[in-house]
N, C-alpha and C positions, 0 to 999 in steps of 0.2 A: 709541457709544463713541469718544472721541478719544484719540489716543496722544500723549503729551508726549514731546518730543525728549529723549534720555539727557542731553545736556549741561544742560538746564535743570532736570533732576530734583533736588529738594532734598537727596537723600543724596549725590549727587556733587558738589553745591556745598560741602556740609560737608566732605567728604573733601579737596577741592581747597584750600579754606580752611585746613584743619589742615596739609596738605602745605607751603602757602606759609608759614605761621606757622613750623613747625618748621624749614623751611630757612633763614629768615631769622634764627631764634635760633641755628642752627648756625654761620652765617657771622658772626654778632655774637660768638659764643662764641668762634671761632677767632680773631678779631680781638683781643679782649680778652686772650684767653690769651697771644698772642705779645708783647703789650705789657705784660704783668705783670711786677713784678720777680721775680728769681730769685736764689738764693744764688750768689754768684761769689766767687773767691778771688784776690786780687791778690798774687803773689809778687814782692817786691822784693830783688833780687841786687845788693849792694853792690860785689862784686868783691873785689880783694885789699886795699883800704885801709879800715880800720876806721871805721865810720860811728857818729858820736856821736848824731845826730838825723836824722829824714827827716820831710819834709812833701810831701803828695801831694794833688793834687786830680784829679777826673776830670769831664769834660765831654763830654756827648753830642755826636759829630760834627754840626757844623752849628749848635750853639747857642753863646749867648755867655756865659752863666753856668754855672759848675761845678754839677754835680748833688750834689756832696758832697767831703768832703775828709778828711783825717787828719794828725795831727801825732804822731810817736812819739819820744819821748827814751829812749835806752838807758843803764841804770845804768853799764854799762862798755862802750866801743866795741866793735862787732861787725862781722865779716865774714860772718856767717851770713845765709842767706836769713830774710826777715821776712815772714810771711804776715798778710793782713788780708782779713777777710771782710767783704762788702758785699752789699747786696741791692739789684740793678739789673736791669732789662730787657736781654735779650741786644741786641747791636749793636755799632756801632762808636763808641769813645771816644777822646778824646785825654787822656793821663794826662801831669800836669805834676809833676814831682818835684824836690824842692830836697833834697840830701844835704850835712849838714855832717859833714866828716871831722875826727877827732881828730889832733892832731900825733903823730909816733912818739916815745913816751916811752922808747924802749929806747936811744936815743942819749943820750950824756952832754951836759948842758947846756953849751952854749959861747956864744961871741959871735956874734951873727946875721951871716950870711954866711961863717962859718968852718965847716970840718967838724966834725961833733958838735953843730952848733946845732940847737936845737929848730925844727922846721918849724911855722908858725902853722896855725891852723884854717883850713881851705878850704871853700868851698861849690861844689857841682857841681848844675848844673841839667840835667836830661834831660827831653824831650818826646817822647813815644812815642804812636803811633797804634795801637790795639789792636782787636781784636774779641772782645767778651766773648761766650761761648757756653754758660755754665752751669758751666764747671769751673775750673780753675787757669790763670791767665794770668801768664807770666813776664815782668817788666820788668827788664832788665839794666841796670844803673847805670853799669857799668864798660864803658869803650870796648872792651877786649879781649873782654868777654863778648858785647858786642853784634856783633862782627865774626865 
């Protein structure tokens, strides 16, 4: 009777093959899960100046093209936080926001350049680098709020 070494026994080979297959599947599953989109909430904080509209795009860090964007027009100018939900993988993004502010209508209409004159619409552009991690991410659009 000849004895076969344990390493060449068919049962051990099957168990080793299963272990390698399961390990590979676990590594692949972990990689795919880390790159899968997750619900993210972007919170845009305009600050003290009423916003009439907001346009935002988000680009993964290192990419040339935006992964998405949104344009919001408000029925009446607002200074409240605006939340927008997106589905993106966690990671670093560059958020480019263009905010259009409404003139202050509480002032009486006067001649341009005089006290009481209506200030024209203004556009503010903010570029922020943020890290999305599956929760809320604040993007302050007012200089005072960012400092």
